[in-house]
C-alpha positions, 0 to 999 in steps of 0.5 A: 463464516471466518472471523477477520481481524481488522486494525486501524492505522493512520499516517501523515505523508510528507511527500506525494505518493502514488500507487499505480495498479499495485498488486501484492501477492503471497504464494497464490493469494492476492492481498491487494489487487490492482490498487491505484491511489494518490496521497498528496503531501501532508494529507491525512490518510486512514487505512483499514483492513486485514493485518496481513494486507495492511502490513504488506501495503505499509512495507511497500509504501516504506520501500521495504519491498516491491509490489508483485505488479504495478509501480510506487512513486514518491514525488513522481520518482518510481521507487518500486524497482 
């Protein structure tokens, strides 16, 4: 059995953020597949998981990269383009 390292991250979000059917893929491996969620302003969010998946998720939330599939919206504006 493969040992998997997990980390704990949290953030307080100042804006409405929505992920709609987001997939994050690297080469032939899916880090996240068809994820949808909505985070309301000032809502406390806790995310756990593998380091590579979390890094990709936070890069997408910070609009540093776009998802392989799906959309990311900040205050109802699509920022995944």
